[in-house]
N, C-alpha and C positions, 0 to 999 in steps of 0.2 A: 280534544288539545288546542290551545287557542294557538291567535297568530304571533303573539311573542314567543311562547313555546318552539314553533314550529323553525322559527326563524332564527331564535338561539340555537335551536340544533343543528340549521343548515350551515349558520356562521360556523358552529365547532367543528363540523365533518371536514375540513380541510386540514386543521390540526393533527386530527385526530388521525388522519389518512397517512399526514408526514409522521406521526408517533411509531402506526403500525408500521409503515416503509423501513424507519431507523433497527425497528426491532427487528424486523428480517431482515435487513443486511446483517447486525449483530451476529446472530445467531448463524448465517450463512459465512460470515466470516469467523465466527468461533468452530465449524463444519468444517470449514477448508484447514484452519490450522489443526484441527486435530487428527485429519487423512495425511496431512503432510508429515505429520507427528509419528504416524502408525507406520510410512513409509521408510524403509529401511536407510535408502537412499537416493535422491532425487538427482537425476543429471543433469546440473545445471550449470554448465560450467564457467568461471569467473574469470577476470582479468582484473588487475588493478591499472591506474594512470595517477601520475603524481607530475606536478607541474608546480611552482611557486603559492604556494595557499591556499591551492585547491587540490582534492581527492577527488579521483572520478572510478568508477565501479560499474565496470560491462556483466553483464550475467546474457548466457544462452538460453531461453528457457523451447523448450518442443511443444511443437502443439498436441493439443491436449492435456498439459499439463500445469497445475494448480499452484500457487504459491502462497505466501504466509508472509509479508513484509513489517518489522519489526519495526518500531518508532523511534524516530532519530529527536535528539535535543533540540535540531534547528532545521527549519523550512530547507528545502533544497530543490530543484530543479530533476526533472525525468523524462529521459527521451524515449521512444519508440521507433523500433523501423521492425516492421512483423502488423500484427494484427492482438489485441491482449485489453483485454478489458479490467479494468480497477474496477475494484468493489472495494466503496469507503462508506463510511457511518451516515455522511452526509448522500450518498447515492452512486450510484454507478458511471464508469466514462470510459467508451470502447476508445481506442486510439488505435490507428489503422498507417498503414504504409509509413510516413516519418511524421512523428507529433510528439508534442512535448506538452510537460505539465511541471504543475507546482506543487511539491509536495507539503503539508503543512506542519510543522514543531507537533512530535508528540502523537501521532495520528498513525495507528494500526491500518495496516487497509491487504487486501488478498486481491490476487490477479488469477486472471486466467487466460493461457495461450491459444486462441485459433487457429493458429499455423506459428510454423518456426518463428522466434522474434527475439529481436536482441533488444532489453532494457537498460537504459545506462543510465546512472543517479552521477550527477557532479553536486560534489559536498564542501562548502568553505574548510579550510584545512591551516588555520593561521600557526601554529607549532611548525608544520610542514614534515607533520611527524609518517614514517611509513612501515613501522611494522604492523601489518594486519592486527594481530591483539589490541594494541594502545586504541588504537586506529578507532576500535571496536568502543571501548570505554569514553573515546574521547567524542563520538558520534554519536550513541546508544543512547537510549536513556535505561538509569538503573535498572530499571524493571524488567526490559530489554535484555541488555546484556546477562542479568541473572536467568531468562527463560533460555537464554542461550547457552547456559554452564550445563 
């Protein structure tokens, strides 16, 4: 092996590792979605709040429960009160105590609650819609709406 070949292999290694990790995360997200789909019901009570041009959804996730969240059309904000690991295509993020994050548009992700956790999302709601089914159509990608039907 020449020194150029060795250096090329070393330089390619981080990109290969990133690609491998991304594939593993996608597989884990798919497995979690399958587990959620097999479950008849998951006890994750929700509450909806409305303010002018804002829609807020609070979800209580019991310790040990994993959920998959469908992609939204627009970026939105999420707050955690508890202990939650978010698994995204580009990595994992553990949120503990009281923390916030931005969820990019079009991103499907999974989460696992290590302790009883409140997960709150805040979405723009320019039409001030309050009907849950209409909000789903307004906020989620068409593929996500289809998956939920």
